[in-house]
N, C-alpha and C positions, 0 to 999 in steps of 0.2 A: 488712478483707476477709474474715477468717475468720468473724466474727460475721454478716456479710451472707450468706456462703455457707451458713451453718447456717439462716438464715431462709429462703433460697431453697429449700433442700432440704426444709424443713418446710412450704412453701407459705404462709409468712407474709409474704413480701416481694412486694408487688404493683407496685412501681415498675419501669419499664423502665430500661435502661442510661443513657439520656440524662437522665432525671429524677434517677437516683441520682448521676450525675456532677455535675449542677447542684447538688444538695443538698450533696454532699461539698466542692465547690469553695467554696461559701459558708463552710462551717466551716473550710476550710483558710485562708481569708483572716483569719478571726477568730483562729485559732491562731497564725499568723505575727505578727499584730499584738500578741497577748498576750506572745509570746516576746520580741519587740523591746522592749516596755515593761519587762519584767522585767530585761533586760540593762541598760537605762539606769538603772533604779532600783538594781540591784545595784552598778553602778559608783559611783552617788551614795552609797550606804550604806557602801561600802568606804573612803570618805574618812575615816570615823571608826573604822575597824578591820576586821580580817578581809580576805578577798579577794572580788572580784566573783563568782567561781565559787561560793564558800561561800554568799554571800548569794543567788545565783540558786537554789541547791539548797534554801535555807531558805524562800524565797518561794514556790517551786513548789507544795508541797502545799496551802498556804492559798489561794493564788490560784486553783487549779483547782477547789477545793470551792466557794469563794464565787462564782467566775465562773459555774459551772454553775447555781447558784440564781438569780443576777441575769439570766442569759440567758433563763430561763423567764419571769421577771417582765417584762423589757423586750420579749420577743416578744409577750406578751399585751397589753401597753400599746400597742405599735405597731399590732398588728392591730385592736384595738378602736378606736383613734383613726382609723385609715385606713377602717375599716368605717363609722364614724360620718360621716366626710367624704364617702365615696362614696354613702352613703344620702341625706344632706342635700343634697349638691351633685353629682348624678350626671354633670354635664357635665365634672367634673374627672377626666379619664381616668387621670391619673397615680396616683390613690389606689386604683384597682381592683387592680393587682398587689400593692400593699402590704397590702391587706386579705385576700389569699388566699395566705399564706405556704406555699411548697411546691407551689403550682399555677402553672404557667407559661403559662397561656392561658385565655381565657374559656370555652373549650369543654371544660374538664375535663383529666384527666390525659393524654388522647391529643392534646391541643392544646399545642404548644410554640412560644412566640414569644420571640425573642431580646430584644425590648424588655422583656418581663416579667422575663426572667432578669436583665438588666442592672439593672433597678430593684430587684429583690430582693437582688442581690449588694451594691449600695450600702446597702440597708436592713440586711442582715445584718452588714456590717462597720462602718458609721458610726452606725446608729441602734440596733443591738442589741449587737454585739460590743464596740464602743468604750466606751459607757457602762457596760456590765457589768464590763469590766476596770478602768475607772477607779474604779468603786465598790469592787471587790474589793481592788485595790492601795491605794486610799485608806484602807480599813479596816485593812489590815495596817500601813501606814505610821503611822496614828494609834495603833495599839496599841504600836508601837515608841517613839513619842514619849511616850505617857501611862503605860505600864507600866514599872516598874523592870526593869532587865536580867535579874535572877534570876527574875522572874515572867513574862517575855515568852517564849512558846514559840518564836517565830520567831528571836529573838536567841539562844536556847540552841541551836537547831538549827544556825544559822550557826556558832556557836562550836564545836559538835561536829564539823562538817565541817572547819573550819579547823585544829583541834587533833588531828585523827584521825591525822596522821602519814602519810597516804596520799600517794603521788606524784601530781603534777598530772595525769598521764595516767589514773591509776586514778580520781581524783576526777571527771575529765571523763567517763569512761565510766559511772560510777555516777550522776552528776547529770544528764548530758545524754542518756543512752541507756537505762540500766537502769530508772530511775524513770519516765521518760516512756513507756517501752514498756508499762507497766501503767496509769499514770495517764491518759495521752492516749487509750488504747484505751477505758477506762471512760468518760471524758468524751465521746469520740466517740459511743459508744452512746447515752448519755443525751441529749446535745444533738441527735443525729440524730433521736431520737424527739420532742424538743421542737419542732424546726424542720420536721418533715415535715408534709405536707398532712393536714389533719383533715377528717373528715366534717362535714356541716352540723350545727351544734349547735342545740338548741331555741331558737327565736327568731332564728336567723341564716339569712339568705337567701343562696343562691349566686347568681352572676351569671346573668342571663337568666331567673330564676324570679320568680314573682309571689307576693304574700302570699295565703295561703289565705283563702277567704271564711268568714264566720261560720257559715253552714250546713254548710260542709265540716268545720269544727272540731266542731260539734255532732254531726254524723253520725259523726265519728271517735270521739268520746267515747261515744256511745250504741251503737256497733257491737257491743261485747261483750255488751250486754244483749239485743240482738235475736236472738242465737244461743243463748240459754239453753235447757236441756233438763232434763226430769225424769229420774230414775234409770231409768225404764222406756224411755227413748229417745223419748217423744212430745214434739213441739215445744211450747214454752210461750211465748207472747207475748201474754198476756192475751186469747187467742182466746175463752175461755169468757165473759169479761165482755162482749166485743163481740157474741157470739151472743145473750146475754140482752138487751142493749140493742137489737139489731136485730130481735128476735122480738116482734111485737105481741101482748101478752097481755091488754091492757085497752083498752076503747074510749076514743077521744079525743073532744074537744069538736067536731072537724070531721067525725066519722064518725057518721051517724045510725043505723047498724046497731048492735044491742045487743052483738054479739060482735066487732065490729071487722073482719069478714070483707071488707067492701068496701074498706077502706083497705089491708088486707093483700093483696088481689088486685091493687089498683092498684100497690102497691109492688113486687110480685113476690117471688120467694123471696129470703131473706136471702143476702147475699154473704159467704161464709166465707173468701174468699181473703185471704191475708196481704198487707199492703201491700208 
């Protein structure tokens, strides 16, 4: 909330309260699921030594870093796959909200539909959060199995918590409150940016828009060249060349007059207007 307040004060936060609450609730579901998975894994690891609380504290820093990276990966994969499905099969309406993460209606940020929010809530928890945490905790568990105990940072951290001599209440305060106060806040900021609505990327169409025509693309590319100017401020768009081409200076085969005056009179004065 403090981070969001700073962004609001600086004019960087453009979401309304409803959209912000929807984005936050999706991340809350992911966080709750990740905490429950670490509790189960901590009890499982405690069967071979140390306490579940010590293992939870040891798993936390590695899980939060790996999960943040995997969340960005699975968000991009989900959105790309849903965008492909909605483009190839536009009649599948369920793919449209999944292809526009952070946008809760086809009309943009001002449009909020509960069906879009429900679809993205399931996507955030089951298709993004769940695989991200499974991959993160899977890598940590694999390191505990493959690395010798003296070389495993997770094992050494659990050992340090268990042998610290702190009372259980102090350990609980440090592991369940003090560390997450900093770690979850940083993870919230990063994942909130990852899962917020994005502007249309190059080659990506928003809902209700059509693909630009070829001439529109060519005009967009050539637009900077049509506004070129000399250092003295005079417009330059090859006007001199067109004046030379439009001015009859030599007789043609269709004009019997020697100086080409008849053809010039028929053609009228040259048009110097820019297209």
